N, CA, C and O atoms as a CHARMM CRD file, in Angstrom:
* protein
*
  316
    1    1 UNK  N      1.29300  10.27600  25.34400 PROA 1      0.00000
    2    1 UNK  CA     1.27400   8.95600  24.76300 PROA 1      0.00000
    3    1 UNK  C      0.48800   9.02600  23.46200 PROA 1      0.00000
    4    1 UNK  O     -0.57000   9.65000  23.37500 PROA 1      0.00000
    5    2 UNK  N      1.03900   8.36900  22.46600 PROA 2      0.00000
    6    2 UNK  CA     0.40000   8.30500  21.13600 PROA 2      0.00000
    7    2 UNK  C     -0.03600   6.85800  20.91500 PROA 2      0.00000
    8    2 UNK  O      0.75100   5.93600  21.12500 PROA 2      0.00000
    9    3 UNK  N     -1.25200   6.65900  20.50300 PROA 3      0.00000
   10    3 UNK  CA    -1.77900   5.34800  20.26600 PROA 3      0.00000
   11    3 UNK  C     -2.00600   5.06500  18.76500 PROA 3      0.00000
   12    3 UNK  O     -2.52700   5.90800  18.03500 PROA 3      0.00000
   13    4 UNK  N     -1.62000   3.90900  18.34600 PROA 4      0.00000
   14    4 UNK  CA    -1.91100   3.39100  16.98600 PROA 4      0.00000
   15    4 UNK  C     -2.93900   2.30200  17.22800 PROA 4      0.00000
   16    4 UNK  O     -2.73500   1.42800  18.07200 PROA 4      0.00000
   17    5 UNK  N     -4.03800   2.34700  16.49600 PROA 5      0.00000
   18    5 UNK  CA    -5.13700   1.40700  16.75700 PROA 5      0.00000
   19    5 UNK  C     -5.64200   0.76400  15.50400 PROA 5      0.00000
   20    5 UNK  O     -5.50400   1.30600  14.40700 PROA 5      0.00000
   21    6 UNK  N     -6.22300  -0.38600  15.66800 PROA 6      0.00000
   22    6 UNK  CA    -6.94600  -1.08200  14.58800 PROA 6      0.00000
   23    6 UNK  C     -8.41400  -1.27800  15.08200 PROA 6      0.00000
   24    6 UNK  O     -8.68300  -1.87600  16.12400 PROA 6      0.00000
   25    7 UNK  N     -9.33400  -0.72900  14.25600 PROA 7      0.00000
   26    7 UNK  CA   -10.73700  -0.89600  14.57000 PROA 7      0.00000
   27    7 UNK  C    -11.29600  -1.98300  13.69000 PROA 7      0.00000
   28    7 UNK  O    -10.82500  -2.18400  12.57100 PROA 7      0.00000
   29    8 UNK  N    -12.30800  -2.69700  14.19000 PROA 8      0.00000
   30    8 UNK  CA   -13.02200  -3.71200  13.43000 PROA 8      0.00000
   31    8 UNK  C    -14.48500  -3.31000  13.36000 PROA 8      0.00000
   32    8 UNK  O    -15.09500  -2.96400  14.37100 PROA 8      0.00000
   33    9 UNK  N    -15.03900  -3.36000  12.16000 PROA 9      0.00000
   34    9 UNK  CA   -16.47100  -3.03000  12.01400 PROA 9      0.00000
   35    9 UNK  C    -17.32500  -4.16700  12.52300 PROA 9      0.00000
   36    9 UNK  O    -17.09800  -5.33500  12.20700 PROA 9      0.00000
   37   10 UNK  N    -18.32300  -3.79400  13.32800 PROA 10     0.00000
   38   10 UNK  CA   -19.29900  -4.79800  13.78800 PROA 10     0.00000
   39   10 UNK  C    -20.34100  -5.04300  12.75300 PROA 10     0.00000
   40   10 UNK  O    -20.97400  -6.09900  12.75900 PROA 10     0.00000
   41   11 UNK  N    -20.54800  -4.10900  11.85800 PROA 11     0.00000
   42   11 UNK  CA   -21.51300  -4.24300  10.78700 PROA 11     0.00000
   43   11 UNK  C    -21.00000  -5.17800   9.66600 PROA 11     0.00000
   44   11 UNK  O    -21.72800  -6.04000   9.17300 PROA 11     0.00000
   45   12 UNK  N    -19.73100  -4.97700   9.28600 PROA 12     0.00000
   46   12 UNK  CA   -19.06400  -5.77300   8.23800 PROA 12     0.00000
   47   12 UNK  C    -17.73300  -6.23600   8.82700 PROA 12     0.00000
   48   12 UNK  O    -16.71800  -5.55300   8.68600 PROA 12     0.00000
   49   13 UNK  N    -17.73800  -7.41700   9.49800 PROA 13     0.00000
   50   13 UNK  CA   -16.55500  -7.87400  10.25000 PROA 13     0.00000
   51   13 UNK  C    -15.25100  -7.95800   9.43400 PROA 13     0.00000
   52   13 UNK  O    -14.17100  -7.94700  10.02600 PROA 13     0.00000
   53   14 UNK  N    -15.31500  -8.03900   8.14600 PROA 14     0.00000
   54   14 UNK  CA   -14.09000  -8.10300   7.30000 PROA 14     0.00000
   55   14 UNK  C    -13.44400  -6.75800   7.14900 PROA 14     0.00000
   56   14 UNK  O    -12.32400  -6.66300   6.64700 PROA 14     0.00000
   57   15 UNK  N    -14.14700  -5.67100   7.58700 PROA 15     0.00000
   58   15 UNK  CA   -13.64000  -4.32900   7.44400 PROA 15     0.00000
   59   15 UNK  C    -12.86500  -3.84600   8.65000 PROA 15     0.00000
   60   15 UNK  O    -13.34600  -3.92800   9.78000 PROA 15     0.00000
   61   16 UNK  N    -11.66400  -3.34200   8.41200 PROA 16     0.00000
   62   16 UNK  CA   -10.79900  -2.85500   9.46900 PROA 16     0.00000
   63   16 UNK  C    -10.38800  -1.40700   9.15300 PROA 16     0.00000
   64   16 UNK  O    -10.42900  -0.98500   7.99800 PROA 16     0.00000
   65   17 UNK  N    -10.00100  -0.66600  10.16600 PROA 17     0.00000
   66   17 UNK  CA    -9.49700   0.70000   9.98200 PROA 17     0.00000
   67   17 UNK  C     -8.29800   0.89400  10.89500 PROA 17     0.00000
   68   17 UNK  O     -8.32900   0.50200  12.06200 PROA 17     0.00000
   69   18 UNK  N     -7.24500   1.49700  10.36600 PROA 18     0.00000
   70   18 UNK  CA    -6.02900   1.80600  11.13400 PROA 18     0.00000
   71   18 UNK  C     -5.93500   3.28900  11.31800 PROA 18     0.00000
   72   18 UNK  O     -6.14500   4.04100  10.36600 PROA 18     0.00000
   73   19 UNK  N     -5.62400   3.74100  12.51700 PROA 19     0.00000
   74   19 UNK  CA    -5.48700   5.14300  12.81100 PROA 19     0.00000
   75   19 UNK  C     -4.57000   5.38000  14.00600 PROA 19     0.00000
   76   19 UNK  O     -4.03700   4.44100  14.59800 PROA 19     0.00000
   77   20 UNK  N     -4.39900   6.65100  14.34600 PROA 20     0.00000
   78   20 UNK  CA    -3.58200   7.02500  15.53300 PROA 20     0.00000
   79   20 UNK  C     -4.21400   8.22800  16.20000 PROA 20     0.00000
   80   20 UNK  O     -4.92000   9.01300  15.56800 PROA 20     0.00000
   81   21 UNK  N     -3.94900   8.35500  17.47700 PROA 21     0.00000
   82   21 UNK  CA    -4.56200   9.43100  18.30300 PROA 21     0.00000
   83   21 UNK  C     -3.82300   9.53600  19.61400 PROA 21     0.00000
   84   21 UNK  O     -3.08200   8.64300  20.02300 PROA 21     0.00000
   85   22 UNK  N     -4.05600  10.66600  20.25600 PROA 22     0.00000
   86   22 UNK  CA    -3.57400  10.86200  21.63000 PROA 22     0.00000
   87   22 UNK  C     -4.65900  10.46200  22.62400 PROA 22     0.00000
   88   22 UNK  O     -4.35100  10.18600  23.78400 PROA 22     0.00000
   89   23 UNK  N     -5.89900  10.42500  22.20600 PROA 23     0.00000
   90   23 UNK  CA    -7.05300  10.13200  23.10200 PROA 23     0.00000
   91   23 UNK  C     -7.88800   9.02300  22.45600 PROA 23     0.00000
   92   23 UNK  O     -8.76800   9.29200  21.63800 PROA 23     0.00000
   93   24 UNK  N     -7.60800   7.80100  22.82600 PROA 24     0.00000
   94   24 UNK  CA    -8.23600   6.61900  22.19100 PROA 24     0.00000
   95   24 UNK  C     -9.73400   6.58200  22.43100 PROA 24     0.00000
   96   24 UNK  O    -10.49100   6.32100  21.49600 PROA 24     0.00000
   97   25 UNK  N    -10.19300   6.83600  23.66400 PROA 25     0.00000
   98   25 UNK  CA   -11.62800   6.77200  23.97400 PROA 25     0.00000
   99   25 UNK  C    -12.42000   7.77700  23.16300 PROA 25     0.00000
  100   25 UNK  O    -13.46900   7.46300  22.60100 PROA 25     0.00000
  101   26 UNK  N    -11.89500   8.99700  23.11400 PROA 26     0.00000
  102   26 UNK  CA   -12.56800  10.06600  22.34600 PROA 26     0.00000
  103   26 UNK  C    -12.61100   9.72800  20.88300 PROA 26     0.00000
  104   26 UNK  O    -13.63500   9.94500  20.23600 PROA 26     0.00000
  105   27 UNK  N    -11.52200   9.19900  20.33000 PROA 27     0.00000
  106   27 UNK  CA   -11.46300   8.87500  18.92100 PROA 27     0.00000
  107   27 UNK  C    -12.43500   7.78800  18.54900 PROA 27     0.00000
  108   27 UNK  O    -13.09100   7.89100  17.51200 PROA 27     0.00000
  109   28 UNK  N    -12.55900   6.73200  19.36400 PROA 28     0.00000
  110   28 UNK  CA   -13.52400   5.66800  19.12200 PROA 28     0.00000
  111   28 UNK  C    -14.92800   6.21000  19.14500 PROA 28     0.00000
  112   28 UNK  O    -15.73500   5.81900  18.30200 PROA 28     0.00000
  113   29 UNK  N    -15.26200   7.08900  20.06400 PROA 29     0.00000
  114   29 UNK  CA   -16.56600   7.74900  20.11500 PROA 29     0.00000
  115   29 UNK  C    -16.85200   8.54900  18.83200 PROA 29     0.00000
  116   29 UNK  O    -17.96800   8.54000  18.31200 PROA 29     0.00000
  117   30 UNK  N    -15.81100   9.24200  18.33800 PROA 30     0.00000
  118   30 UNK  CA   -15.98600   9.97300  17.09300 PROA 30     0.00000
  119   30 UNK  C    -16.23600   9.06600  15.90600 PROA 30     0.00000
  120   30 UNK  O    -17.10000   9.35600  15.07800 PROA 30     0.00000
  121   31 UNK  N    -15.49900   7.98000  15.80900 PROA 31     0.00000
  122   31 UNK  CA   -15.76400   7.00000  14.71300 PROA 31     0.00000
  123   31 UNK  C    -17.15500   6.46200  14.78100 PROA 31     0.00000
  124   31 UNK  O    -17.82800   6.37700  13.75400 PROA 31     0.00000
  125   32 UNK  N    -17.62000   6.09300  15.95800 PROA 32     0.00000
  126   32 UNK  CA   -18.95300   5.51000  16.11900 PROA 32     0.00000
  127   32 UNK  C    -20.07400   6.54400  15.98500 PROA 32     0.00000
  128   32 UNK  O    -21.22200   6.18100  15.73000 PROA 32     0.00000
  129   33 UNK  N    -19.75100   7.81700  16.15300 PROA 33     0.00000
  130   33 UNK  CA   -20.74300   8.86100  15.99300 PROA 33     0.00000
  131   33 UNK  C    -20.83500   9.33700  14.54500 PROA 33     0.00000
  132   33 UNK  O    -21.69400  10.14900  14.20000 PROA 33     0.00000
  133   34 UNK  N    -19.93200   8.81700  13.70000 PROA 34     0.00000
  134   34 UNK  CA   -19.98900   9.18000  12.29700 PROA 34     0.00000
  135   34 UNK  C    -19.21400  10.40800  11.85500 PROA 34     0.00000
  136   34 UNK  O    -19.43300  10.92000  10.75800 PROA 34     0.00000
  137   35 UNK  N    -18.31300  10.88400  12.69800 PROA 35     0.00000
  138   35 UNK  CA   -17.55000  12.09600  12.40800 PROA 35     0.00000
  139   35 UNK  C    -16.49200  11.87000  11.33300 PROA 35     0.00000
  140   35 UNK  O    -16.05000  12.82500  10.69500 PROA 35     0.00000
  141   36 UNK  N    -16.09300  10.65900  11.13100 PROA 36     0.00000
  142   36 UNK  CA   -15.06100  10.34500  10.12300 PROA 36     0.00000
  143   36 UNK  C    -15.71000   9.86400   8.80000 PROA 36     0.00000
  144   36 UNK  O    -16.43800   8.87200   8.77000 PROA 36     0.00000
  145   37 UNK  N    -15.43000  10.57500   7.75600 PROA 37     0.00000
  146   37 UNK  CA   -15.95200  10.22400   6.43400 PROA 37     0.00000
  147   37 UNK  C    -15.53400   8.79800   6.03500 PROA 37     0.00000
  148   37 UNK  O    -16.30700   8.07600   5.40500 PROA 37     0.00000
  149   38 UNK  N    -14.29600   8.39600   6.40900 PROA 38     0.00000
  150   38 UNK  CA   -13.76500   7.10700   5.98400 PROA 38     0.00000
  151   38 UNK  C    -14.39300   5.92300   6.75300 PROA 38     0.00000
  152   38 UNK  O    -14.37200   4.79300   6.26600 PROA 38     0.00000
  153   39 UNK  N    -14.93700   6.17700   7.92300 PROA 39     0.00000
  154   39 UNK  CA   -15.43800   5.05400   8.72300 PROA 39     0.00000
  155   39 UNK  C    -16.94900   5.09500   8.96000 PROA 39     0.00000
  156   39 UNK  O    -17.51800   4.16500   9.53100 PROA 39     0.00000
  157   40 UNK  N    -17.57600   6.14500   8.53100 PROA 40     0.00000
  158   40 UNK  CA   -19.01700   6.35000   8.84000 PROA 40     0.00000
  159   40 UNK  C    -19.88800   5.20300   8.34200 PROA 40     0.00000
  160   40 UNK  O    -20.75500   4.73000   9.07600 PROA 40     0.00000
  161   41 UNK  N    -19.68000   4.75500   7.12900 PROA 41     0.00000
  162   41 UNK  CA   -20.60600   3.72200   6.56300 PROA 41     0.00000
  163   41 UNK  C    -20.41100   2.31600   7.15700 PROA 41     0.00000
  164   41 UNK  O    -21.23600   1.43000   6.93500 PROA 41     0.00000
  165   42 UNK  N    -19.32100   2.11600   7.91000 PROA 42     0.00000
  166   42 UNK  CA   -19.06900   0.76000   8.49200 PROA 42     0.00000
  167   42 UNK  C    -19.29200   0.70600   9.99000 PROA 42     0.00000
  168   42 UNK  O    -19.01400  -0.31800  10.61400 PROA 42     0.00000
  169   43 UNK  N    -19.78700   1.78400  10.58200 PROA 43     0.00000
  170   43 UNK  CA   -19.99900   1.80000  12.02600 PROA 43     0.00000
  171   43 UNK  C    -21.11000   0.83500  12.40100 PROA 43     0.00000
  172   43 UNK  O    -21.95700   0.52800  11.56300 PROA 43     0.00000
  173   44 UNK  N    -21.13100   0.36200  13.60200 PROA 44     0.00000
  174   44 UNK  CA   -20.30300   0.67100  14.72700 PROA 44     0.00000
  175   44 UNK  C    -18.96400  -0.07700  14.67500 PROA 44     0.00000
  176   44 UNK  O    -18.82900  -1.10600  14.01300 PROA 44     0.00000
  177   45 UNK  N    -17.98900   0.47300  15.39000 PROA 45     0.00000
  178   45 UNK  CA   -16.63000  -0.05900  15.44600 PROA 45     0.00000
  179   45 UNK  C    -16.28900  -0.50700  16.86300 PROA 45     0.00000
  180   45 UNK  O    -16.85600  -0.02200  17.84200 PROA 45     0.00000
  181   46 UNK  N    -15.36300  -1.42900  16.94600 PROA 46     0.00000
  182   46 UNK  CA   -14.78600  -1.77600  18.23500 PROA 46     0.00000
  183   46 UNK  C    -13.28300  -1.81700  18.06400 PROA 46     0.00000
  184   46 UNK  O    -12.78400  -2.04500  16.96200 PROA 46     0.00000
  185   47 UNK  N    -12.56000  -1.59800  19.15000 PROA 47     0.00000
  186   47 UNK  CA   -11.09200  -1.61400  19.08200 PROA 47     0.00000
  187   47 UNK  C    -10.65700  -3.08000  19.10100 PROA 47     0.00000
  188   47 UNK  O    -10.97500  -3.85000  20.00700 PROA 47     0.00000
  189   48 UNK  N     -9.91500  -3.41800  18.05300 PROA 48     0.00000
  190   48 UNK  CA    -9.36700  -4.76600  17.89800 PROA 48     0.00000
  191   48 UNK  C     -7.98100  -4.81900  18.57600 PROA 48     0.00000
  192   48 UNK  O     -7.62500  -5.81000  19.21400 PROA 48     0.00000
  193   49 UNK  N     -7.20900  -3.72100  18.41900 PROA 49     0.00000
  194   49 UNK  CA    -5.82800  -3.68800  18.93800 PROA 49     0.00000
  195   49 UNK  C     -5.44100  -2.21500  19.10400 PROA 49     0.00000
  196   49 UNK  O     -5.84700  -1.36000  18.31700 PROA 49     0.00000
  197   50 UNK  N     -4.66900  -1.94700  20.11600 PROA 50     0.00000
  198   50 UNK  CA    -4.01500  -0.59600  20.19500 PROA 50     0.00000
  199   50 UNK  C     -2.64000  -0.79200  20.84100 PROA 50     0.00000
  200   50 UNK  O     -2.44000  -1.66300  21.68800 PROA 50     0.00000
  201   51 UNK  N     -1.70600   0.05300  20.40500 PROA 51     0.00000
  202   51 UNK  CA    -0.37200   0.05700  20.93000 PROA 51     0.00000
  203   51 UNK  C     -0.04500   1.50400  21.33000 PROA 51     0.00000
  204   51 UNK  O     -0.34400   2.44200  20.59000 PROA 51     0.00000
  205   52 UNK  N      0.56000   1.67100  22.48500 PROA 52     0.00000
  206   52 UNK  CA     0.98200   2.99200  22.97500 PROA 52     0.00000
  207   52 UNK  C      2.44000   3.23600  22.71400 PROA 52     0.00000
  208   52 UNK  O      3.28500   2.36900  22.93700 PROA 52     0.00000
  209   53 UNK  N      2.73500   4.45700  22.22600 PROA 53     0.00000
  210   53 UNK  CA     4.07000   4.88100  21.92100 PROA 53     0.00000
  211   53 UNK  C      4.40900   6.12600  22.71200 PROA 53     0.00000
  212   53 UNK  O      3.57200   7.02300  22.80700 PROA 53     0.00000
  213   54 UNK  N      5.58800   6.22000  23.27800 PROA 54     0.00000
  214   54 UNK  CA     6.00900   7.46300  23.91100 PROA 54     0.00000
  215   54 UNK  C      6.61300   8.43200  22.86000 PROA 54     0.00000
  216   54 UNK  O      6.65600   9.64400  23.06800 PROA 54     0.00000
  217   55 UNK  N      7.06900   7.86700  21.74700 PROA 55     0.00000
  218   55 UNK  CA     7.67500   8.63900  20.67200 PROA 55     0.00000
  219   55 UNK  C      6.64000   8.73800  19.49400 PROA 55     0.00000
  220   55 UNK  O      6.33900   7.76200  18.80700 PROA 55     0.00000
  221   56 UNK  N      6.12200   9.98900  19.31700 PROA 56     0.00000
  222   56 UNK  CA     5.07100  10.16000  18.31200 PROA 56     0.00000
  223   56 UNK  C      5.58000   9.81900  16.90900 PROA 56     0.00000
  224   56 UNK  O      4.81200   9.30000  16.09900 PROA 56     0.00000
  225   57 UNK  N      6.81800  10.08900  16.60600 PROA 57     0.00000
  226   57 UNK  CA     7.41400   9.78500  15.32800 PROA 57     0.00000
  227   57 UNK  C      7.35400   8.28200  15.03500 PROA 57     0.00000
  228   57 UNK  O      7.01100   7.86400  13.92900 PROA 57     0.00000
  229   58 UNK  N      7.69200   7.48400  16.04400 PROA 58     0.00000
  230   58 UNK  CA     7.64100   6.02000  15.88000 PROA 58     0.00000
  231   58 UNK  C      6.21100   5.53200  15.66400 PROA 58     0.00000
  232   58 UNK  O      5.96600   4.62400  14.86900 PROA 58     0.00000
  233   59 UNK  N      5.24800   6.16100  16.39800 PROA 59     0.00000
  234   59 UNK  CA     3.83800   5.82100  16.25200 PROA 59     0.00000
  235   59 UNK  C      3.37800   6.09200  14.79900 PROA 59     0.00000
  236   59 UNK  O      2.71800   5.25500  14.18300 PROA 59     0.00000
  237   60 UNK  N      3.73200   7.24600  14.28100 PROA 60     0.00000
  238   60 UNK  CA     3.31500   7.56600  12.92100 PROA 60     0.00000
  239   60 UNK  C      3.92800   6.64100  11.90600 PROA 60     0.00000
  240   60 UNK  O      3.27300   6.26300  10.93400 PROA 60     0.00000
  241   61 UNK  N      5.20700   6.25800  12.11800 PROA 61     0.00000
  242   61 UNK  CA     5.85300   5.31900  11.19100 PROA 61     0.00000
  243   61 UNK  C      5.13600   3.95000  11.25600 PROA 61     0.00000
  244   61 UNK  O      4.92400   3.31200  10.22600 PROA 61     0.00000
  245   62 UNK  N      4.76600   3.50800  12.47400 PROA 62     0.00000
  246   62 UNK  CA     4.06700   2.23600  12.61200 PROA 62     0.00000
  247   62 UNK  C      2.70000   2.26800  11.95800 PROA 62     0.00000
  248   62 UNK  O      2.29500   1.30900  11.30100 PROA 62     0.00000
  249   63 UNK  N      1.98600   3.37700  12.13800 PROA 63     0.00000
  250   63 UNK  CA     0.67100   3.52700  11.46900 PROA 63     0.00000
  251   63 UNK  C      0.83400   3.45400   9.95800 PROA 63     0.00000
  252   63 UNK  O      0.06600   2.77500   9.27700 PROA 63     0.00000
  253   64 UNK  N      1.83600   4.15500   9.43600 PROA 64     0.00000
  254   64 UNK  CA     2.07900   4.11700   7.96500 PROA 64     0.00000
  255   64 UNK  C      2.37500   2.68600   7.53100 PROA 64     0.00000
  256   64 UNK  O      1.89500   2.24900   6.48500 PROA 64     0.00000
  257   65 UNK  N      3.16700   1.94100   8.32900 PROA 65     0.00000
  258   65 UNK  CA     3.47900   0.55700   7.97500 PROA 65     0.00000
  259   65 UNK  C      2.20100  -0.25900   7.96300 PROA 65     0.00000
  260   65 UNK  O      1.98300  -1.01100   7.01300 PROA 65     0.00000
  261   66 UNK  N      1.35700  -0.15000   8.95400 PROA 66     0.00000
  262   66 UNK  CA     0.11800  -0.93800   9.00400 PROA 66     0.00000
  263   66 UNK  C     -0.81600  -0.62800   7.85300 PROA 66     0.00000
  264   66 UNK  O     -1.65200  -1.46000   7.50000 PROA 66     0.00000
  265   67 UNK  N     -0.69400   0.55900   7.25300 PROA 67     0.00000
  266   67 UNK  CA    -1.53100   0.94600   6.12200 PROA 67     0.00000
  267   67 UNK  C     -0.93000   0.51800   4.81200 PROA 67     0.00000
  268   67 UNK  O     -1.57900   0.62700   3.77200 PROA 67     0.00000
  269   68 UNK  N      0.27400   0.04100   4.83400 PROA 68     0.00000
  270   68 UNK  CA     0.93200  -0.46000   3.61400 PROA 68     0.00000
  271   68 UNK  C      0.46000  -1.89100   3.30300 PROA 68     0.00000
  272   68 UNK  O     -0.18700  -2.52400   4.13700 PROA 68     0.00000
  273   69 UNK  N      0.76700  -2.37400   2.16100 PROA 69     0.00000
  274   69 UNK  CA     0.37500  -3.73400   1.74800 PROA 69     0.00000
  275   69 UNK  C      0.94200  -4.81500   2.69500 PROA 69     0.00000
  276   69 UNK  O      0.21800  -5.70600   3.13900 PROA 69     0.00000
  277   70 UNK  N      2.24100  -4.71600   2.98900 PROA 70     0.00000
  278   70 UNK  CA     2.82300  -5.72500   3.86900 PROA 70     0.00000
  279   70 UNK  C      2.33700  -5.53500   5.30900 PROA 70     0.00000
  280   70 UNK  O      2.22400  -6.51000   6.05200 PROA 70     0.00000
  281   71 UNK  N      2.05800  -4.32600   5.70100 PROA 71     0.00000
  282   71 UNK  CA     1.54600  -4.10300   7.06800 PROA 71     0.00000
  283   71 UNK  C      0.14500  -4.62600   7.23900 PROA 71     0.00000
  284   71 UNK  O     -0.20200  -5.14400   8.30000 PROA 71     0.00000
  285   72 UNK  N     -0.68000  -4.49700   6.19000 PROA 72     0.00000
  286   72 UNK  CA    -2.05100  -5.06100   6.26400 PROA 72     0.00000
  287   72 UNK  C     -1.99200  -6.58200   6.32500 PROA 72     0.00000
  288   72 UNK  O     -2.73400  -7.21600   7.07500 PROA 72     0.00000
  289   73 UNK  N     -1.09500  -7.16000   5.52100 PROA 73     0.00000
  290   73 UNK  CA    -0.93200  -8.62900   5.55100 PROA 73     0.00000
  291   73 UNK  C     -0.46100  -9.07100   6.93700 PROA 73     0.00000
  292   73 UNK  O     -0.94700 -10.07100   7.46600 PROA 73     0.00000
  293   74 UNK  N      0.47900  -8.33600   7.52600 PROA 74     0.00000
  294   74 UNK  CA     0.99000  -8.61900   8.87500 PROA 74     0.00000
  295   74 UNK  C     -0.16600  -8.56300   9.90700 PROA 74     0.00000
  296   74 UNK  O     -0.33800  -9.47200  10.71900 PROA 74     0.00000
  297   75 UNK  N     -0.93000  -7.49200   9.84300 PROA 75     0.00000
  298   75 UNK  CA    -2.00000  -7.32000  10.81300 PROA 75     0.00000
  299   75 UNK  C     -3.07800  -8.37100  10.63500 PROA 75     0.00000
  300   75 UNK  O     -3.61200  -8.88100  11.62000 PROA 75     0.00000
  301   76 UNK  N     -3.40400  -8.69900   9.40700 PROA 76     0.00000
  302   76 UNK  CA    -4.43400  -9.71600   9.16700 PROA 76     0.00000
  303   76 UNK  C     -3.98900 -11.10300   9.73300 PROA 76     0.00000
  304   76 UNK  O     -4.79700 -11.85400  10.28000 PROA 76     0.00000
  305   77 UNK  N     -2.71100 -11.39800   9.58300 PROA 77     0.00000
  306   77 UNK  CA    -2.20700 -12.70300  10.01900 PROA 77     0.00000
  307   77 UNK  C     -2.08100 -12.75400  11.55200 PROA 77     0.00000
  308   77 UNK  O     -2.29600 -13.81300  12.14200 PROA 77     0.00000
  309   78 UNK  N     -1.74600 -11.65900  12.19400 PROA 78     0.00000
  310   78 UNK  CA    -1.44000 -11.66200  13.62700 PROA 78     0.00000
  311   78 UNK  C     -2.55400 -11.12000  14.50400 PROA 78     0.00000
  312   78 UNK  O     -2.60900 -11.43700  15.69200 PROA 78     0.00000
  313   79 UNK  N     -3.45600 -10.29900  13.93700 PROA 79     0.00000
  314   79 UNK  CA    -4.47500  -9.70200  14.76800 PROA 79     0.00000
  315   79 UNK  C     -5.84000 -10.07000  14.25800 PROA 79     0.00000
  316   79 UNK  O     -6.84600  -9.65700  14.83400 PROA 79     0.00000
């Protein structure tokens, strides 16, 4: 299973991060431990949303969409 997730910063609530992983619990721990350069300064994080995909290709496409301008607008409006 491949997960696409949206994290929300507890330090700066307007800050979100979109990513994907096969192990959601491990990845959240890594973000909160500061292992990711892109998310370290906004930790701690909580999971706002995650979606599971059986097709990794579809998961990657959805992650790419959420990182696009229209995808960010969609996520902001619905999540």
